[in-house]
C-alpha positions as CSV (number, residue, x, y, z in Angstrom):
1,M,-0.1,-0.3,0.3
2,A,3.2,2.3,0.9
3,A,4.5,1.6,-2.5
4,D,1.2,2.6,-4.5
5,N,1.1,5.6,-2.3
6,C,4.3,6.9,-3.4
7,L,2.9,6.8,-7.1
8,V,-0.3,8.5,-6.0
9,A,1.8,11.0,-4.0
10,N,3.8,11.8,-7.3
11,D,7.0,10.9,-5.0
12,W,10.6,11.7,-6.7
13,I,11.9,8.0,-5.5
14,C,9.2,5.4,-5.8
15,W,10.3,1.7,-6.2
16,E,6.7,1.0,-7.4
17,Y,7.2,2.9,-10.4
18,V,10.6,1.2,-11.0
19,R,9.2,-2.4,-10.5
20,S,5.8,-1.6,-12.7
21,R,7.8,-0.2,-15.5
22,S,10.8,-2.3,-15.5
23,Q,10.3,-3.3,-19.1
24,E,9.7,0.3,-20.2
25,L,12.8,1.2,-18.4
26,T,15.0,-1.9,-20.1
27,D,13.7,-1.0,-23.5
28,A,14.8,2.5,-23.4
29,T,18.1,1.6,-21.7
30,V,18.8,-0.7,-24.5
31,Q,17.7,1.9,-27.0
32,H,20.0,4.5,-25.3
33,V,22.9,2.1,-25.4
34,W,22.5,0.9,-29.0
35,I,22.5,4.7,-30.4
36,T,25.3,5.8,-28.2
37,L,27.6,2.6,-29.6
38,L,26.6,3.0,-33.0
39,S,27.3,6.7,-33.1
40,V,30.5,6.6,-31.3
41,A,31.6,3.9,-33.7
42,I,30.7,5.3,-36.8
43,G,32.3,8.5,-35.4
44,L,35.6,6.9,-34.9
45,A,35.2,5.5,-38.5
46,V,35.1,8.7,-39.8
47,S,37.2,10.5,-37.6
48,V,40.4,8.5,-38.7
49,P,40.5,9.3,-42.3
50,L,39.8,12.8,-41.7
51,A,42.6,13.3,-38.7
52,L,45.1,11.6,-41.4
53,L,44.0,14.3,-44.1
54,A,44.4,17.1,-41.7
55,R,48.0,16.2,-40.5
56,R,49.1,16.3,-44.1
57,G,49.4,20.2,-43.6
58,R,47.6,23.4,-43.0
59,A,46.0,23.6,-46.2
60,F,43.9,20.5,-44.8
61,A,44.0,20.8,-41.7
62,A,42.4,24.2,-41.2
63,P,39.1,23.6,-43.4
64,V,39.0,20.0,-41.4
65,L,38.9,21.5,-38.0
66,A,37.1,24.7,-38.9
67,V,34.1,22.4,-40.5
68,T,34.2,19.8,-37.5
69,T,34.2,22.7,-34.9
70,L,31.4,24.5,-36.5
71,L,29.2,21.5,-36.5
72,Y,29.8,21.4,-32.7
73,T,28.5,24.8,-32.3
74,I,25.0,24.0,-33.7
75,P,22.2,23.4,-31.2
76,S,21.5,19.9,-30.8
77,L,17.5,20.5,-31.7
78,A,18.6,22.4,-34.5
79,M,21.0,19.9,-36.0
80,F,18.2,16.9,-35.3
81,S,15.6,19.3,-37.1
82,L,18.2,20.2,-40.2
83,L,18.7,16.3,-40.7
84,L,14.8,15.5,-40.7
85,P,13.9,16.3,-44.5
86,L,17.0,13.9,-45.4
87,F,15.7,10.9,-42.7
88,G,12.7,11.5,-41.7
89,L,11.4,10.8,-38.1
90,S,13.6,7.8,-37.6
91,A,16.7,7.1,-35.3
92,S,18.9,7.7,-38.3
93,V,18.2,11.5,-37.7
94,V,19.8,10.8,-34.1
95,V,22.6,8.6,-35.0
96,T,24.0,11.3,-37.7
97,G,23.5,14.1,-35.7
98,L,25.7,12.3,-32.6
99,V,28.1,11.2,-35.3
100,L,28.6,14.9,-36.6
101,Y,29.1,16.2,-32.8
102,S,31.8,13.4,-32.0
103,L,34.0,14.2,-34.8
104,T,35.2,17.3,-33.3
105,I,36.6,15.5,-30.1
106,L,37.7,12.4,-32.0
107,V,39.5,14.3,-35.2
108,R,41.4,16.5,-32.5
109,N,42.3,13.9,-30.5
110,L,43.6,11.7,-32.9
111,L,45.3,14.5,-34.6
112,A,47.1,15.7,-31.5
113,G,48.2,12.0,-30.6
114,L,49.8,11.5,-34.1
115,E,51.6,14.9,-33.9
116,A,53.0,13.8,-30.5
117,V,54.7,10.7,-32.1
118,P,58.7,11.7,-31.8
119,E,60.2,12.3,-35.3
120,E,63.2,10.3,-34.0
121,V,60.8,7.1,-33.8
122,R,59.4,7.7,-37.3
123,E,63.1,7.6,-38.4
124,A,63.9,4.9,-36.9
125,A,61.0,2.9,-38.3
126,R,61.9,4.3,-42.2
127,G,65.4,3.1,-41.2
128,M,64.2,-0.4,-40.5
129,G,62.3,-0.6,-43.8
130,Y,58.6,0.7,-42.6
131,G,56.9,2.0,-45.6
132,P,54.0,4.7,-45.0
133,L,51.0,2.2,-43.9
134,R,53.0,0.1,-41.9
135,L,54.3,3.0,-40.1
136,L,51.4,4.3,-39.7
137,W,49.4,0.8,-38.4
138,Q,52.5,-0.4,-36.4
139,V,54.0,2.8,-34.9
140,E,52.1,6.1,-35.3
141,L,48.7,4.7,-34.3
142,P,49.6,2.7,-31.6
143,L,51.5,5.4,-29.9
144,A,48.7,7.8,-30.5
145,L,46.3,5.4,-28.9
146,P,46.2,7.1,-25.4
147,A,45.3,10.3,-27.0
148,L,42.8,8.8,-29.1
149,L,41.2,6.7,-26.5
150,A,41.0,9.7,-24.0
151,G,38.8,11.6,-27.0
152,V,36.8,8.4,-27.3
153,R,36.0,8.4,-23.6
154,I,35.0,12.3,-24.0
155,A,32.9,11.4,-27.2
156,T,30.9,8.7,-25.6
157,V,30.1,10.5,-22.5
158,S,29.0,13.3,-24.4
159,T,26.7,11.2,-26.8
160,V,25.1,9.6,-23.6
161,A,24.0,13.0,-22.7
162,L,22.8,14.3,-26.3
163,T,21.0,10.9,-27.1
164,T,18.3,12.3,-24.6
165,V,17.3,15.2,-27.2
166,G,16.5,12.5,-29.7
167,S,13.1,11.9,-28.1
168,I,12.0,14.7,-30.5
169,V,12.0,12.1,-33.1
170,G,10.9,9.4,-30.9
171,A,14.5,7.9,-30.6
172,G,16.0,9.6,-27.8
173,G,16.2,5.9,-25.5
174,L,16.0,7.2,-21.8
175,G,15.2,10.8,-23.3
176,N,11.9,9.2,-24.5
177,L,10.8,8.9,-20.8
178,I,12.5,12.2,-19.5
179,A,10.8,14.7,-21.8
180,P,6.9,13.7,-21.7
181,A,7.5,13.2,-17.7
182,V,9.2,16.6,-17.4
183,Q,5.7,18.1,-19.1
184,S,3.4,16.0,-17.0
185,S,5.8,16.6,-13.8
186,F,6.0,12.4,-13.4
187,K,8.7,12.9,-10.5
188,A,9.7,9.2,-10.4
189,Q,10.0,8.8,-14.2
190,V,11.9,12.2,-14.4
191,L,14.4,11.1,-11.6
192,T,14.7,7.2,-12.7
193,A,15.3,7.8,-16.2
194,S,17.8,10.6,-15.2
195,V,19.7,8.3,-12.8
196,L,20.0,5.8,-15.5
197,C,21.2,8.2,-17.9
198,V,23.9,9.3,-15.5
199,L,24.9,5.6,-14.6
200,L,25.1,5.0,-18.3
201,A,27.8,7.4,-18.6
202,L,29.7,6.5,-15.4
203,V,29.7,3.1,-16.6
204,A,30.9,3.8,-20.3
205,D,33.7,5.7,-18.9
206,L,35.0,3.5,-16.5
207,L,35.0,0.6,-19.0
208,L,36.7,2.7,-22.0
209,L,39.2,3.5,-19.0
210,G,40.0,0.0,-18.2
211,L,40.2,-0.7,-22.0
212,Q,42.8,2.2,-22.2
213,R,44.8,0.9,-19.3
214,L,44.8,-2.3,-20.9
215,L,45.6,-1.5,-24.3
216,T,48.3,1.2,-23.4
217,P,50.1,-0.4,-20.5
218,W,53.3,1.4,-21.4
219,T,51.7,4.7,-20.1
220,R,51.5,3.0,-16.5
221,A,54.8,2.1,-16.7
222,A,56.0,5.7,-17.5
223,K,54.1,7.1,-14.5
224,E,55.6,4.6,-12.1
225,A,59.1,5.1,-13.3
């Protein structure tokens, strides 16, 4: 009876809401995770060639960085609205917008990582017979990995937050619960969905931090030394 009363009283914390809407919360969380993973993965795939293009010189770096930075300044509601004529009311609008937002962080971090590779390391690799592609994949990208993964962590957390705005087209994951609950002042739904969104960001960041430590053991060795 007390549990039912928290719904009637419209309390912020209501376990009866969590119990009775568990499937709805699960579905929204799964959609949120799926949109985030897909957006970051595509953003990473697009950012690598852009960063490689940008490092060829200022003639390429200036426009690449300018365009990706400009995209990040567009408000999310405006971005999704501009994409509607192209994709209609679908998750593609949200994923495309999130990919465009992630490029600013991912391109800059990867470019910074590549530029931080010591020139003497490149010269040593060339002296051992490494060609441009082998030098890139076996020397430069591994050394740029810490900066790249740091960018992926930032982009992922940002994407988790921005995904909620996708509720305007019905593909906002937990945002699909937050937006209508705010309008109707359904406190338990607002708080529960918001907490889940924060937890998703924290878990994603911790997992990526663990992956970063696993893939870049030399950075820990340098700190311990």
